[in-house]
C-alpha positions in Angstrom: -30.0 -25.5 -15.8 -27.0 -23.2 -15.4 -26.9 -20.6 -12.6 -27.0 -17.8 -15.2 -30.0 -19.5 -16.9 -31.8 -19.8 -13.5 -31.2 -16.1 -12.8 -32.5 -15.1 -16.2 -35.6 -17.2 -15.6 -36.3 -15.4 -12.3 -35.9 -12.0 -13.9 -38.2 -12.9 -16.8 -40.8 -14.1 -14.3 -40.9 -10.8 -12.5 -40.7 -8.3 -15.3 -41.4 -8.0 -19.0 -38.3 -8.5 -21.1 -38.6 -7.9 -24.8 -35.9 -9.1 -27.1 -36.1 -6.6 -29.9 -34.6 -7.4 -33.2 -37.5 -7.4 -35.6 -38.2 -4.0 -37.3 -41.2 -5.3 -39.3 -43.9 -3.8 -37.0 -42.3 -0.5 -36.0 -43.6 3.0 -36.9 -42.6 4.7 -40.1 -39.1 6.1 -40.5 -38.5 9.5 -42.0 -38.0 8.1 -45.5 -41.2 6.2 -45.4 -43.0 9.6 -45.5 -41.1 10.6 -48.7 -38.6 12.8 -46.9 -35.0 12.1 -47.9 -31.8 13.8 -46.8 -28.3 14.2 -48.2 -26.7 13.3 -51.5 -25.4 9.7 -50.9 -27.4 6.5 -51.2 -28.3 4.5 -48.1 -27.4 0.8 -47.6 -29.9 -2.0 -47.9 -31.3 -1.5 -44.4 -30.4 2.1 -43.9 -28.9 1.0 -40.7 -25.5 0.5 -38.9 -25.8 -3.2 -39.8 -25.2 -2.2 -43.5 -21.5 -2.2 -42.5 -20.5 -5.8 -43.1 -20.2 -7.9 -39.9 -21.8 -5.3 -37.5 -24.7 -6.7 -35.5 -27.1 -5.1 -33.0 -29.0 -6.7 -30.1 -31.6 -5.1 -27.9 -33.4 -5.9 -24.7 -36.4 -3.7 -23.7 -37.5 -3.6 -20.0 -41.1 -2.4 -19.8 -43.4 -3.2 -16.9 -45.9 -1.6 -14.6 -45.8 2.2 -14.5 -42.2 2.9 -13.8 -40.0 0.5 -15.7 -39.0 2.1 -19.0 -35.4 1.2 -19.8 -33.2 -1.3 -21.6 -30.0 -2.2 -23.3 -28.7 -1.9 -26.8 -25.5 -3.7 -27.8 -23.4 -3.1 -30.9 -20.9 -5.8 -32.0 -18.2 -4.8 -34.5 -17.7 -8.4 -35.6 -18.8 -11.9 -34.7 -15.4 -13.1 -33.5 -13.5 -12.7 -30.3 -13.3 -8.9 -30.1 -10.7 -9.1 -27.3 -8.4 -11.1 -29.5 -9.2 -9.2 -32.7 -9.4 -5.7 -31.4 -11.0 -3.0 -33.6 -9.4 0.4 -34.4 -11.5 3.0 -32.7 -11.7 6.5 -31.4 -14.0 8.6 -29.2 -15.0 12.2 -29.4 -16.2 14.1 -26.3 -18.6 16.8 -27.5 -19.8 17.8 -24.0 -18.7 15.7 -21.0 -21.6 15.7 -18.7 -21.8 11.9 -18.9 -20.5 8.6 -17.7 -19.0 6.9 -20.7 -16.9 3.9 -19.5 -13.8 2.9 -21.2 -12.9 6.3 -22.7 -9.3 6.6 -21.4 -7.9 3.3 -22.8 -9.5 3.9 -26.2 -8.0 7.4 -26.2 -4.6 5.9 -25.3 -4.4 2.8 -27.4 -6.8 3.5 -30.2 -8.9 0.4 -30.2 -11.8 -1.3 -28.5 -11.9 -4.9 -27.2 -15.5 -5.5 -26.3 -19.0 -5.0 -27.7 -20.4 -1.5 -27.2 -23.2 -1.3 -24.7 -25.7 1.5 -24.4 -28.1 1.8 -21.4 -29.2 4.2 -18.7 -26.9 6.3 -16.4 -27.2 4.2 -13.3 -26.7 0.9 -15.2 -23.1 1.5 -16.3 -21.9 -1.0 -13.6 -24.3 -3.7 -14.9 -23.0 -3.1 -18.4 -19.4 -3.4 -17.3 -20.1 -6.5 -15.3 -21.7 -8.2 -18.3 -18.9 -7.2 -20.6 -16.3 -8.7 -18.3 -18.3 -11.9 -18.0 -18.8 -12.0 -21.8 -15.1 -11.5 -22.4 -13.5 -13.8 -19.9 -15.8 -16.7 -20.8 -14.9 -16.7 -24.5 -12.6 -19.5 -25.6 -9.0 -18.2 -25.8 -9.5 -15.7 -23.1 -8.8 -18.0 -20.1 -5.8 -15.8 -19.0 -7.4 -12.4 -19.4 -7.0 -10.3 -16.3 -8.0 -6.9 -17.7 -11.1 -5.9 -19.7 -11.8 -2.4 -21.0 -15.5 -2.5 -21.4 -17.3 0.2 -23.4 -20.6 1.4 -21.9 -22.4 4.6 -22.9 -25.5 6.0 -21.3 -28.2 8.7 -21.2 -30.5 9.4 -18.3 -33.9 8.0 -18.8 -35.1 9.1 -15.3 -37.9 11.2 -16.7 -39.9 8.1 -17.6 -38.1 5.3 -15.9 -37.5 4.7 -12.2 -33.8 4.9 -12.7 -33.0 4.5 -9.0 -34.4 1.0 -9.1 -31.6 -0.1 -11.4 -33.7 -2.6 -13.3 -31.0 -3.4 -15.8 -29.0 -6.4 -14.7 -25.9 -8.0 -16.2 -28.1 -10.8 -17.5 -30.0 -8.4 -19.7 -26.8 -7.0 -21.2 -25.6 -10.5 -21.9 -28.9 -11.3 -23.5 -28.6 -8.3 -25.8 -25.1 -9.4 -26.8 -26.1 -13.0 -27.4 -29.2 -12.0 -29.5 -27.3 -9.5 -31.7 -27.9 -9.9 -35.4 -27.6 -8.1 -38.7 -30.4 -6.8 -41.0 -33.1 -4.3 -40.0 -32.7 -2.6 -36.6 -35.8 -1.7 -34.6 -35.9 2.0 -33.6 -37.7 4.3 -31.3 -38.8 3.1 -27.8 -36.6 0.0 -27.7 -33.5 -1.1 -25.9 -31.5 1.8 -24.4 -34.1 4.2 -25.9 -37.1 2.9 -24.1 -37.4 5.7 -21.7 -35.5 8.6 -23.4 -36.8 12.0 -24.3 -35.7 14.2 -27.2 -36.7 17.8 -27.8 -39.6 17.2 -25.3 -41.0 14.4 -27.5 -40.3 10.8 -27.2 -36.8 9.9 -28.3 -35.0 6.6 -28.5 -32.9 4.5 -30.8 -32.3 5.6 -34.4 -30.0 4.3 -37.2 -29.1 5.1 -40.7 -26.3 4.5 -43.3 -24.6 5.8 -46.4 -22.7 4.1 -49.2 -20.1 6.1 -51.1 -19.9 5.8 -54.9 -17.3 3.4 -56.2 -15.1 6.3 -57.3 -14.9 7.3 -53.7 -14.0 3.7 -52.6 -17.6 2.3 -52.2 -17.2 2.4 -48.4 -20.2 2.2 -46.0 -20.8 4.4 -43.0 -23.4 3.2 -40.5 -24.7 5.1 -37.4 -26.7 4.2 -34.4 -27.9 6.8 -31.8 -29.5 6.9 -28.4 -31.3 10.3 -28.2 -32.1 12.1 -25.0 -31.4 15.7 -25.5 -33.0 19.1 -26.1 -32.8 22.3 -28.1 -34.9 23.7 -30.9 -35.8 20.9 -33.2 -35.0 21.2 -36.9 -35.7 18.5 -39.5 -34.0 18.9 -42.9 -33.5 22.6 -42.3 -37.1 23.3 -41.2 -37.5 24.9 -37.8 -40.0 22.4 -36.6 -39.7 23.2 -32.9 -40.5 26.9 -33.5 -43.4 26.0 -35.7 -44.9 23.6 -33.2 -44.2 26.1 -30.4 -42.3 23.5 -28.4 -38.6 24.3 -27.8 -36.1 25.0 -25.0 -36.6 28.4 -23.3 -39.8 29.1 -25.2 -41.6 30.6 -22.1 -38.8 33.0 -21.4 -38.5 34.0 -25.1 -42.2 34.7 -25.4 -42.5 36.4 -21.9 -39.4 38.4 -21.1 -40.5 38.5 -17.4 -40.6 34.8 -17.1 -37.4 33.0 -15.7 -37.4 29.6 -17.2 -35.2 26.9 -15.6 -31.8 27.0 -17.2 -31.5 23.3 -17.1 -34.4 23.0 -19.6 -33.2 21.1 -22.6 -30.4 19.3 -20.7 -29.9 15.7 -21.7 -27.5 13.5 -23.6 -26.8 11.7 -26.9 -24.8 8.6 -27.6 -23.6 8.2 -31.3 -21.9 5.1 -32.6 -20.3 5.2 -36.0 -19.1 2.1 -37.9 -17.3 1.9 -41.2 -15.6 -0.6 -43.4 -13.1 2.0 -44.7 -9.5 1.3 -43.8 -8.9 3.9 -41.1 -6.7 4.2 -38.0 -7.6 5.7 -34.7 -6.5 9.2 -35.7 -8.7 9.2 -38.8 -11.6 7.7 -36.8 -11.5 10.6 -34.4 -11.8 12.9 -37.3 -14.9 10.9 -38.4 -16.3 11.2 -34.8 -15.9 14.9 -34.8 -18.1 15.1 -38.0 -20.8 13.0 -36.4 -21.0 15.6 -33.6 -21.7 18.2 -36.3 -24.9 16.4 -37.1 -26.4 17.2 -33.7 -26.4 20.9 -34.7 -28.4 20.0 -37.8 -31.2 18.7 -35.6 -31.2 21.8 -33.4 -29.1 20.8 -30.5 -26.7 23.2 -28.9 -25.1 20.8 -26.4 -26.3 22.2 -23.2 -24.3 22.4 -20.0 -25.8 19.2 -18.6 -25.7 17.2 -21.8 -23.4 14.2 -22.2 -22.7 14.0 -25.9 -20.2 11.3 -27.1 -19.3 9.7 -30.4 -17.7 6.3 -30.7 -16.3 5.5 -34.1 -14.7 2.2 -35.3 -13.5 0.5 -38.4 -14.1 -3.2 -39.3 -11.7 -3.2 -42.2 -10.4 -6.8 -41.9 -6.7 -6.1 -42.5 -6.6 -3.6 -39.6 -8.0 -5.8 -36.8 -5.3 -6.0 -34.1 -4.4 -9.5 -33.1 -1.5 -10.6 -31.0 1.6 -8.7 -30.0 3.6 -9.0 -33.1 4.4 -6.0 -35.3 1.6 -5.4 -37.8 1.0 -3.3 -40.9 -2.0 -0.9 -41.0 -3.7 0.1 -44.2 -5.2 3.6 -44.2 -6.7 6.1 -46.6 -4.8 9.2 -47.5 -6.1 12.3 -45.7 -7.2 13.7 -49.1 -9.6 10.8 -49.4 -11.4 11.5 -46.1 -13.9 14.3 -47.1 -16.5 12.0 -48.7 -16.5 9.9 -45.6 -17.0 13.1 -43.5 -20.0 14.1 -45.6 -21.5 10.6 -45.4 -21.0 10.6 -41.6 -22.9 13.8 -41.1 -25.7 12.6 -43.4 -26.1 9.2 -41.7 -25.9 10.7 -38.2 -28.5 13.4 -38.8 -30.9 10.9 -40.3 -30.4 8.4 -37.5 -31.2 11.2 -35.0 -34.4 12.1 -36.9 -35.4 8.4 -37.2 -35.2 8.0 -33.5 -38.0 10.6 -33.2 -40.1 9.4 -36.1 -40.0 5.8 -34.9 -40.9 6.5 -31.2 -44.3 6.3 -29.8 -46.2 8.1 -27.0 -45.0 6.7 -23.6 -46.4 6.9 -20.1 -43.9 6.3 -17.3 -43.0 7.0 -13.7 -45.3 9.4 -11.7 -47.8 9.2 -14.5 -45.7 11.3 -16.9 -46.7 11.1 -20.5 -44.3 12.0 -23.3 -45.9 12.4 -26.6 -44.6 11.1 -29.9 -43.4 13.5 -32.5 -46.5 14.6 -34.6 -45.0 13.1 -37.7 -47.7 13.8 -40.2 -47.8 17.5 -39.2 -44.0 17.7 -39.4 -43.9 16.0 -42.8 -46.5 18.6 -44.1 -44.3 21.4 -42.8 -41.2 20.0 -44.6 -43.0 19.3 -47.8 -44.5 22.8 -47.9 -41.3 24.5 -47.2 -39.3 22.3 -49.7 -42.0 22.5 -52.3 -42.6 18.8 -52.3 -45.8 17.0 -53.0 
């Protein structure tokens, strides 16, 4: 047995490690209740994996009363990402976060590793694993610099985050198990211990496919939700109707001074597309994804780390070697349908993270309830005049 295999065995013996890649048994998603959003069709799986070549791997760490965390890894393609770098961009909506790898992507316009999502204090474990993953790949024997991409939200409300349960082995496991097809959502991977609008948040995903007259391109989104505000779903003020929203006590009782940090949190958004775009255009895409947060009732509080990572897997634009290369890009006038699809897919991914999550008990006995989906669906159908 290899040293890495032995370490993994020890870890598995002491905690519960769940490899999550099968969405067959998860809770209903928003569309399963008959609630649709937007004008464009979804892809086959209504997931980021509808973008050809994109895979997702997740490891969930759930044990005892205080371990509620994990890892979600997104791979743009199955090849050597360091050798075939992917055009990418990042957009910083509110910077109270610890996104690793930002500056080099901003400078060079590409990513060279899988994208890892985890909790705030596990950034180092994510980077360690990405370095190991990269330098161990054939063809990378002389690599001396790796710009790993690791995003986070703080799951300390349900998880003993100071224990730093996530190890590099878990990150490597998520990367190695990544696959296409349906993606499990809710309380899995990096979303195991997250909270959204005071209900249980987590991982969510969605996709949109443009009509052929608009190029037939696919936009896929995956999110890790851990933020607050006044929840809206498809234009319905759900948070107000449920009387559960940021600053409610102060609004209802003018003499009450509610903690201003109420509603703080973070959201990671990853956008993938097969459209031929460069870094500049991908940053424009990323900005539109951030707009979808507002559609769910977020106002990006002072203590919220809200980031968007956008990349294109268009084969002709993968950057390989140091020779001059030609990039194919859409004309700026062709971008608007992609913008619309991005907003739609991101908003639905955010809502799916709530619909798919389940009530979770965590550290110090805290219980975070799942979104009362049936009640929310009735509100939406009533207001929209649906049956």
